[in-house]
C-alpha positions as CSV (number, residue, x, y, z in Angstrom):
1,M,147.5,142.2,27.8
2,K,151.3,141.9,28.0
3,T,151.0,138.4,29.5
4,A,148.7,137.3,26.7
5,A,151.1,138.7,24.1
6,Y,154.1,136.9,25.7
7,L,152.1,133.7,25.8
8,L,151.2,134.0,22.2
9,L,154.8,134.7,21.2
10,F,156.0,131.7,23.2
11,L,153.4,129.5,21.5
12,C,154.3,130.7,18.0
13,S,158.0,130.2,18.7
14,T,157.4,126.7,20.0
15,L,155.3,125.9,16.9
16,V,158.1,127.2,14.6
17,F,160.8,125.1,16.4
18,S,158.5,122.1,16.3
19,Q,157.9,122.6,12.6
20,N,161.6,123.1,11.9
21,D,162.5,119.9,13.8
22,K,160.0,118.0,11.6
23,L,161.5,119.5,8.4
24,F,165.0,118.6,9.6
25,E,164.0,115.0,10.2
26,Q,162.2,114.9,6.8
27,G,165.3,116.3,5.1
28,N,167.5,113.7,6.8
29,A,165.2,110.9,5.7
30,L,165.2,112.2,2.1
31,Y,169.0,112.5,2.2
32,N,169.3,108.9,3.4
33,Q,167.1,107.8,0.5
34,G,169.3,109.5,-2.0
35,K,166.7,112.2,-2.8
36,Y,169.2,115.1,-2.3
37,A,167.3,117.8,-4.2
38,E,164.2,117.2,-2.1
39,A,166.3,117.2,1.1
40,I,167.7,120.6,0.1
41,E,164.2,121.9,-0.2
42,K,163.4,120.8,3.4
43,Y,166.7,122.3,4.8
44,T,166.2,125.5,2.9
45,A,162.7,125.9,4.3
46,I,164.2,125.9,7.8
47,L,166.7,128.7,6.7
48,D,163.8,130.7,5.3
49,S,162.2,130.6,8.8
50,G,165.3,132.4,10.2
51,N,166.7,129.3,11.9
52,H,170.3,128.2,11.3
53,S,172.9,125.9,12.9
54,E,176.1,124.1,12.0
55,A,174.2,120.8,11.7
56,L,171.8,122.4,9.2
57,Y,174.5,124.0,7.1
58,F,176.5,120.8,7.2
59,N,173.6,118.7,6.0
60,L,172.9,121.3,3.3
61,A,176.5,121.2,2.2
62,N,176.5,117.4,2.1
63,A,173.4,117.3,-0.1
64,H,174.8,119.8,-2.5
65,Y,178.1,117.9,-2.6
66,K,176.2,114.8,-3.6
67,L,174.7,116.7,-6.5
68,N,178.1,118.1,-7.5
69,N,177.0,121.6,-6.8
70,I,180.4,123.0,-6.1
71,A,179.8,126.6,-4.9
72,P,176.8,125.8,-2.7
73,S,178.5,122.8,-1.0
74,I,181.6,124.9,-0.2
75,Y,179.5,127.8,0.8
76,F,177.5,125.9,3.4
77,Y,180.6,124.0,4.7
78,E,182.2,127.3,5.3
79,K,179.1,128.6,7.1
80,A,179.1,125.5,9.2
81,L,182.7,126.1,10.1
82,L,181.9,129.7,11.2
83,L,179.7,128.2,13.9
84,A,181.9,125.2,14.7
85,P,185.5,126.1,13.6
86,Q,187.1,123.1,15.3
87,D,184.8,120.5,13.8
88,K,187.1,118.0,12.0
89,T,184.3,116.3,10.1
90,I,183.2,119.6,8.5
91,Q,186.8,120.4,7.7
92,N,187.4,117.0,6.0
93,N,184.2,117.1,4.0
94,M,185.0,120.6,2.8
95,A,188.4,119.5,1.7
96,F,186.7,116.9,-0.6
97,A,184.4,119.6,-2.0
98,K,187.3,122.0,-2.7
99,N,188.9,119.2,-4.8
100,M,186.2,120.0,-7.3
101,T,187.2,123.6,-7.8
102,I,189.2,124.8,-10.8
103,D,191.2,127.7,-9.4
104,A,194.5,126.8,-7.9
105,I,195.4,129.7,-5.6
106,D,198.6,129.7,-3.5
107,V,198.2,131.0,0.0
108,V,200.7,133.6,1.1
109,P,202.0,132.3,4.4
110,Q,202.3,134.5,7.5
111,T,205.5,134.4,9.4
112,G,207.0,135.8,12.6
113,L,205.2,138.2,14.9
114,S,202.2,138.7,12.7
115,K,201.5,134.9,12.6
116,F,201.8,134.6,16.3
117,I,199.5,137.6,17.0
118,K,196.9,136.2,14.6
119,S,197.1,132.7,16.0
120,F,196.9,133.9,19.6
121,T,194.1,136.4,18.9
122,N,192.0,133.6,17.3
123,I,192.2,131.4,20.4
124,M,189.1,133.2,21.7
125,S,186.2,135.1,20.3
126,F,185.8,138.9,20.8
127,D,183.3,138.3,23.6
128,S,185.6,136.0,25.4
129,W,188.6,138.4,25.1
130,A,186.3,141.2,26.5
131,K,185.2,139.0,29.4
132,T,188.8,138.1,30.1
133,S,189.8,141.8,30.2
134,I,187.0,142.4,32.8
135,V,188.3,139.5,35.0
136,F,191.8,140.9,35.0
137,V,190.5,144.4,35.8
138,L,188.6,143.0,38.8
139,C,191.8,141.2,39.9
140,F,193.8,144.4,39.6
141,V,191.3,146.3,41.7
142,A,191.1,143.6,44.3
143,L,194.9,143.3,44.6
144,F,195.3,147.0,44.7
145,L,192.9,147.3,47.6
146,I,194.7,144.5,49.4
147,Y,198.0,146.4,48.9
148,Y,196.4,149.7,50.1
149,F,194.9,148.3,53.3
150,A,197.5,145.6,54.2
151,Y,199.6,146.2,57.3
152,S,202.3,143.6,56.6
153,S,205.1,144.7,54.3
154,F,205.3,141.2,52.9
155,N,201.6,141.2,52.1
156,K,202.0,144.6,50.5
157,R,204.8,143.4,48.4
158,L,202.9,140.4,47.2
159,A,199.8,142.5,46.5
160,F,201.8,145.1,44.6
161,I,203.5,142.4,42.4
162,G,200.1,140.8,41.8
163,S,198.4,144.0,40.9
164,F,201.2,145.0,38.6
165,I,201.0,141.6,36.8
166,S,197.2,142.0,36.6
167,L,197.6,145.5,35.1
168,V,199.9,144.1,32.4
169,L,197.4,141.3,31.7
170,V,194.6,143.9,31.5
171,L,196.5,145.9,28.8
172,L,197.5,142.8,26.9
173,S,193.9,141.3,26.9
174,L,192.5,144.7,25.9
175,A,195.0,144.8,23.0
176,F,193.9,141.4,21.8
177,T,190.2,142.3,22.3
178,F,190.5,145.3,20.0
179,H,192.7,143.4,17.6
180,K,190.0,140.6,17.4
181,F,187.3,143.2,17.0
182,N,189.1,144.8,14.0
183,S,190.0,141.4,12.6
184,D,186.4,140.2,12.7
185,K,185.1,143.5,11.3
186,N,187.5,143.4,8.3
187,N,187.0,139.7,7.7
188,R,184.4,139.5,4.9
189,P,184.8,136.2,3.2
190,A,182.7,135.2,0.2
191,I,182.3,132.3,-2.2
192,V,182.2,132.7,-6.0
193,F,178.9,131.3,-7.3
194,A,179.2,132.1,-11.0
195,Q,180.5,129.3,-13.1
196,E,183.1,131.7,-14.4
197,S,183.5,135.3,-13.4
198,E,185.6,138.1,-14.9
199,V,187.5,140.1,-12.3
200,K,188.2,143.6,-13.5
201,N,191.0,146.1,-12.8
202,E,188.3,148.8,-12.2
203,P,184.6,148.6,-11.1
204,N,183.1,149.0,-14.6
205,L,182.4,146.7,-17.6
206,R,184.8,148.6,-19.9
207,S,187.8,147.8,-17.6
208,E,190.4,145.3,-18.6
209,I,190.1,141.8,-17.1
210,A,192.6,141.2,-14.4
211,F,191.9,137.5,-14.0
212,R,189.1,135.0,-14.1
213,L,187.6,133.0,-11.2
214,H,185.4,130.0,-11.1
215,E,182.7,128.7,-8.8
216,G,183.7,127.6,-5.3
217,T,186.7,129.9,-4.9
218,K,186.9,131.8,-1.6
219,V,187.7,135.5,-1.7
220,Q,187.9,138.4,0.8
221,V,185.7,141.4,0.1
222,L,187.6,144.6,0.7
223,D,185.2,147.3,-0.6
224,T,181.9,147.9,-2.4
225,L,181.0,150.3,-5.1
226,N,177.6,150.2,-6.7
227,N,177.2,146.7,-8.1
228,W,180.9,145.8,-7.8
229,K,182.9,144.4,-4.9
230,K,186.7,144.7,-4.6
231,I,188.1,141.3,-3.6
232,K,191.4,139.9,-2.6
233,L,192.6,136.4,-3.1
234,A,194.7,134.3,-0.8
235,D,197.8,134.9,-3.0
236,G,197.4,138.7,-2.7
237,K,195.8,139.5,-6.0
238,T,193.0,142.1,-6.0
239,G,190.3,143.1,-8.5
240,W,186.6,144.1,-8.9
241,I,183.9,141.5,-9.3
242,D,180.2,141.7,-10.0
243,S,178.4,141.6,-6.7
244,A,175.9,139.0,-8.2
245,D,178.7,136.6,-8.7
246,I,179.6,136.0,-5.1
247,K,177.8,135.3,-1.8
248,L,179.1,136.7,1.6
249,L,179.6,134.0,4.2
250,N,179.0,136.3,7.2
251,D,175.4,136.9,6.0
252,F,173.3,134.5,8.0
253,S,170.0,135.7,6.6
254,Y,170.7,133.5,3.6
């Protein structure tokens, strides 16, 4: 029975992948014909099946850009970058899309130690930092055993120095691992989809307007209260926005 169930699951998965490949090719063909709205329908059908990739998000973003859909184009470029952060083509296309936005928000630059820690932490993903920590732990254990069982004083000295360096690297890599974990956990970017949204000082309709945002602007979500989300801009401004006015980038369920 289990074998039959696994076989059925495999066949269904193969059928879904085959269908998605067909939809992707159809979407590309429609895009090349200038039928951008129809191409978006094909790409969206793939997302609805639970499949996503940087290529799919990139093509969706391009199609929306051709239709001057500011928020969706930036949204999907950003999602593509989450999966392929070093892709120059995605970065360049998104820069063109951002030229269509209204809000001009100055970025508060990071300097000194905080900038170095952030840059160094982002060299690798959380999983990569965790694996690196494990490698250094194994090195420390191996060198400590060599030190313990070595007869030569020279070998003992080398093993002791090596184990000490490994221990330091273990501590540093663990620190960067936890820093990356917390950074990823607190990183909740979103894109404004409303053509114009009023950001309030407090999470209620009677509160005074702190500032206004327009479609395509990227924000950081800090907190949620009922139908409101507390956001922060790149220039440090904070306020409360209607949850319906933004879409979180880390939500890959679309």
